[in-house]
N, C-alpha and C positions, 0 to 999 in steps of 0.2 A: 692405409696413411690420412696424417691430418698435416694440412699448412707442413707436406716437404717431413713430414716427424714420423715412423711404425707407430699405431695404437695399440698396446697391449691389453688384455681384460680389464684388469687395476684398470687402467689409465681413462676406458671409456663408464667405466663404473660411476667413475670422480666425473668425468663431462657428465654424465648424467644429469647424479645431483646437484651438480650444479647449475644445470638446466630448469630441476624443479624447483631450488631455493628462488632463486631469481624470477622464474612463474609463481611462486608461492608469494614473494616480493609485492612481485605486482599485482599482484588478481586481491593481494587483501589493504592494497594502497585505494584501488579503487574501487574498494565494492564500501573501505568506510571515505569514501568521497561523496558526492555530491553526481557523482555518476551512475554509481552503485546504487545509493537512496532510489533515481529514476527505477535502474531494472528494476528495482525489488513491486515498485512503485505499479507497472508495469507490468506487473508477475499480477499484485493482487486487483487492481481496478485500472485496466486499461484506457479506460471514458470519464474519470477520476485525475487518471495522468494527465492525461492532454486538458482538458481541464482549468489547470494545472502546469499547465505553457513551457510539460513536458510531450515531445510531438511522440507519437506509437510506432509514425512507420523512421524516424529518423535514431528513434535509439533504440528498436530493431535492428532497425540494419545494425550500426552500432553498436550490439553483442553478437550479432551474428558475426564481425570480422573480427572482433576481438576474440571470437570462442575460436576459427576458426584458425587463428591465429596460432593459439597454443598447440588446438589439433594437428597442424602446419610441422611444427618443430614436434612435433611428441611424434611424428610418422616420418621426421623425415632423420631420426638417432635412430629411430625402429630398423630403418632401410638399408642405411648405413652398418648395424649394424648386421639383419641376414644378409646380404647383399646384394636382396630379390625382394621385390614386391609385385603383387597382383590382386586387382576387387577382390577373389577372394578368401586372397590372406583376412579382410575385417567381414565374417561372416557373421551368423542373425549370431547363431553364439554368442561370440567375442559378444555381440551387443549389447545382451542379454546381460553376461557377465559384470561389465562396465556399469551395466540399470543395479544389478547389485550390490555391488559395492560403493555406492554412493548412496542405497537405497539403507543398509545395516551399518555405513559410515557414522550415515545422521548428512543432509543432505541442510543446504544454508551454513556450510561452513568449510576452512580449507584443507581441517585435520582429519575432518569422515572420511571422504574421499577414499587418502590414503591409509585411514585405519581399515578401512569397507577392505581393498584393493592386496593388503596379506592376511588375513581372511584367509578373502576368495583364492588368494593362489597357496595359503597354507595347511587349507583343513584341508585337502584331499591327500595331501601326507603327512596333518594329523590324525586324520581315520583310516591308516595305513597302519599303526605304528598305533597297537594295541596298548604299549602300555602305553604311551607318552599321551593318548586318549580315555582311560584313564582319573591321570593326573590334572586331566584339563579339567575334566566330566565332573570330577569330586569338588574340584574347586572352584568351579560357574551353581556347583548343585547348595555349598556353603554358602553364597556370595549372594543365593537369590530369600537362600532363610532366613540372613538378617538384614537383608532391604526388604525381608516382610517383616519381620518381628518389627523390622522397625518402625513400617508403615501399618503397620495394626497400634501399634503400640501407640504413631501420636496421631493417630486420628484421619490420616490420608487416604488409604486404603482400609475393603475388607477382608479379613477373609477368606471371602466366595470368589473376588475378586481374583485374590491370590489363588486361589485352589488350583485349577488347571497351569499355573510357572508351576507350580511351587512341584507336585506328581511328577509334569513331564522332565524336569534338570531332575530329579531323581529316581526320578526311572534315566536318565543317560548313564549316571550316576550309576545304577544299578547292575545296566544290560552290561558295561562296560566290564566289568568282574566276573558274567553271566557267561558270555563269549570268549575263543578263544582266540579267535579274530575276528576282523570286523570285517574284513576283504569287499564281501557280496551287498552286505547293508548299508559300506557308505554312502550310497546314491541316497537312498533311502534319509539315512541322519544326516546329510548336507541337507536335504528338503526340510527334514520338519523343524530344523532347524532355524536356516530363511522365514521359513513360514511362524516362527518364534518370533523374530524380531518383530519382521513384520508386524503383525496382530496386536505385538505385546510395545515395541519399542517405534510407533512409530514414526519418533525425529530423528533413529539412529541408534548407534551407542552412544557418541557423544555429545546427543541432545540429552539417553537420560542419562549420562553425571555430572550435566550440566545444570539439571535439573533438578537432584539430590543438593547440588556445592551450594545453588541456589537459594533452597528448602532449608540445610547446613547453617548456611553465610552469605548472606542476599550481596550484603556491603563487598561480595567480592566481586559481581560481576554488578552489581547496582551502583554501579557510579553517579554520585548524581555532577553533572556534565554542563549542570546550570553556571553561569555568573548572575545569578539573578541579583550581586551586590553593583554590578554596572547598567543592570539591563534601568534604563532611561523609557519607564511609560508619558513619561512628555512628547517623545521626541519620536513615540511607533511609526508614525505619518507624514508618509513627502508627497500631499497629493498630489500631480499634476495640475501646470492649471491651461488644462484643455480648453480649445475653442470649444463651443456651440453649435448646430448646424442650423444650416440659413434661416430657419424660423425662431430661432432660438433655444432649443431644446439641448437638451446633452443625448437623448438618443432618439430617435425617431423609424418608427416600422410601419411601412405605409403598406395599407390590402396586401397585406398579410395570409398567403392560400396553403395550406400544407397538407396533402389527397396521399390518407393510405388505400391507392386500388381505387376503392368506388367510395371512402368513407371521407368527408374535409374533416379533419380534427380544425381547422381551424378555415373561417370563411370571410374571404377579404375583412381579417382586421387589424386595424389602424392603430400607435401606441404615441405618444408620447408624452417621456416621462425629461421633464425639468432640475436640473444642476443643479445641488446639492437639496435636493427632494427626499422623499420617503412616498414610495407607489403603491399603494394597495394593487394587488390583482385577488377577484375573489370569485366564484361558485360553484356552485354546487361536483360533484365531481363526476369528470368524464366533460367536461368544459372546454376543456383543452387549455387548462394555467401551465402545468407543466409540457408537456409539448413547444406553447410560447417561449417556457424558459429555455427548451430543449436546440430552439429556433434562434433565437439571439444569443447563445453561448455555440454553434453552427453544428452542435449535435445532431441537429437533421435541416440539409436545406431544402430552405422551401422551395413549396410548388412554384411559385406566384410568388410579388411581393420584393418589396427593399427596405434594404434595414439601415439609415444612416443612423454613425455616433463616430463622438470629435471632430466631428464634418466630411468624414469620413464613409464613403459606403465599403460593406463591412461585409453585406450579403454575400454567399458561399465560403468565405474563408473557412481556414481548420478551427479546432478546438482551441488548441496551442497558438494560434494567431489571433486567436479575438481575443486568449487569455495578456498575449503580451498587450495586447490591449486599450486595459486598461478594464475587463467585464471576467468577474472572476461572480463562481459561483458556489451553492451549497446543495445539495439532494437529496427530494425527498424518500427514497429509501436513503440512509446512509452507507457515501464513499466510503469510509477510511481502507488504510492501508494494513488492514489489519494485526499485522505478522514484525508492529513497526509502531516503537513509543512513541506516545503523544507530542512530542519534542522531534521527535525524526518525523511527521506526519506535517506537520508545519512544516521543517527543512524543504518538501517535496513542494512544498507552497513557495519558499524560497526559490529556486530552483533557476533562479531567471536573474538576479544577484548575483551568478556566480559569472566570471570569468576565463576565471584558467583554462589550459590549454588539460591535458593526458598528460605532456613531459611533468609537467605543473605538478599534477597532481601524483606519478609517479616520484618526482626527487624531492617531492614537499616543499618547492620553493614561501621564498618571504611571501609574494602574492600571494600563494596558497593557505597557504599559515590567516592571511590579514582575514583573505576572506571569511574564510569558518567559524576565525571569534565571532569576525561581527557577523553574520545571518543566527550562531549561535545566540545573539547575548540579542537580533531584534528575536528571536527565536520565544526566547527567555522572556521578555516582556512582552509575547505577545499568547505568552497563557498565562498570565500574571492582569492579564484586558480581563479575559475568560475565568476564570477563576481557578486553572486548571496547573500549575507553578510546583502544585502537592505534587502532582499525577502525573509530572512531568518523564519518566521512567517507566510508568506505566503500560506496556500494550496496549494497542489499541478495542483490543476484538475483547479484555477485559473491563472496559470501563464502564457504567449506567450507562444507559444508553440516552435517559438527557446528556452527563457530562460527554457523550461518543458529540450530539447536535454542536455545545457551545468548543468541539475541539474541530467542528468543521466549516463552524465562524472563525475560527484565530486563527484557518492554514485558508481558505478561500483574503482575509484580509494581510496575510504574508506577498499576495500578488499585487502589493502597493493599489487594489483598483479604484478609480477616477466609478464606476458602476459595483456595486455589491446585488447578486439578485438572493435573497432565500428565499428556501420552500419548503414552508410548514415549518422555520427552525422549533415550536411552542410546544410539535408532537411529542410530546413522550413526560414535560416536565414538567415538575406542578405548581404550585399554582405560586411560592414564592423563588421557584423558580421563574414561570413566567414575568411577575414582576421585576427582574431581579433583568430577560430580555430586553423587557422594553428601552430600562434604562440603556442598557450595553448597545438597545440601538440606535438611540438618541445620541449619546452618546458619540459613533459613528458618523450620522448626519453631521455634528458636534465637527466637526473633524474631516468635512469638506465633502465629506462618500455619502454619493446618490444612491440612494436601494430602491428593488422592486422586492416586493418581499407579497409573497403568496401566503395566508395563513384564515386555517380554516375559527379557530378561535377568536370572534365577533369585538372581543374584549380588547385585545393586541392590536386588532386594525384599526381599528373607532378612535382609539388613546393616541395611535403615535404614527396617522398616513395624514396628511397637508392634502394625498388625492385619492381615489378608490377605482379601476374599472373593474365593469361586471362584466363575465365571458359567462354564456347560456349558450350550450349545442353548437360549441365554435363559433357563435360570432359574439360580437358585444349588444352587447346590452344598454349597458351605463354607464358615464364614467363625471366623477364628481367630487367635491366633500362629499367625508366620512357620513356629512348633517343631511347633505343634499339621498345619498346614494340608499340613504333609513326609511326615506320616505321618498324613494321612492315606485310608484307599482309592482314595475314589471320588476322588480330587484325584492322585492319579500313576495311576489305569487313565483319568481320560478327561484332563490333561495332560502330569507331571512324568512318565509312562511307565509300559507292564506291566512294563517288566524292571527298576527303582528299586523297583518289589515282587515282584520271585523276589529279588533282590540282596536 
């Protein structure tokens, strides 16, 4: 009975189908929103996500609740159908089948798991019918042969790479005509087919088909969603007028100690950064520069000491909270969201600009549409600023290393920070790119954003920094203007080299 109505088998089928369609609709809306980008960013790099204002803990709970709701709906429908449920119903074997369905169909897609589930459910029946098996295996062999010919001709694959899948699919087709039945070999064939998909189709069947379409007609997939004609490069920035600390600094770190066991990575370090300046932080490898960055952005909680920013004590706050206060950063080792496009990476940095709720996302309300358009326009402008507008729809992992560095800067600027921490941004850049980077940092400073710069390229540090702090073995050994630092004997001995002193 369902609300007083006797539910037949056909009725129940339509109820389940309706639940599936509605679930797919809701999931599609979520994954295409800022929430979906937050979930994907957490998967790729939890540290970078946290520093972009996406709370790791908060969004993991969010994802768990949404997933539990969908699983609960499925469980309720299943229980109604079977009129019985117990913990043994959902055993380990069923868990493996669910996992295989996702792997075979294709992860990170809505159609993939459904396709995988259909294959997993129907495959045993297919393997029990020798005539049907022959037809399907021949079809797979012909498709593999045609695709291999195309891939070799187009230079996408070599014959050596395709030899094994060709032989396996042809052998599978031939075996269907050699054997009178395959009942005894069903499990073996089933296992071989699954291993074949897992090894040769890491993105699943839907990912494989998508890749073919992308190569043949890229415009079908890569729709240029930028609104560059509306991007306003003059109004990328809206830096809030924050107060300074009690001593007139934007940032003041006092007596910072960072200890890992018996090792003091930072030992009583003081750092004062004036508003609107570029403050260099240099020193030999292992001197504590990146550790200081991690302390300032909340990745590490200092063992001792206090950090004041914009007149507020931020010591002990989470990275996402510190990002919300107006501190953004790049990383020594690039921390991009590799499977997301360049513009999607920047949109993660704009996560803080979204105010609409889950219901707004599901129903795609005017408020939701306005905020999405505004964020996309801002992201387009930021990509134009760093010179990556033409690569907006390219996956971040496919970008050259130097371009990845620039994309990190654009993503950090999306936070609309008062203070930008750049950790070796010139690493991997060519000489012309470094010159362009210097100009970019100067523009950033010109728009009122304070910069802390860690860099080993001394020409960059000396040409752009207003003040330079030098660390060595976790201690501050010098601070002053670039000219003063160049002539400081301690700095020459520790970092610039004793030969400079002799000269």
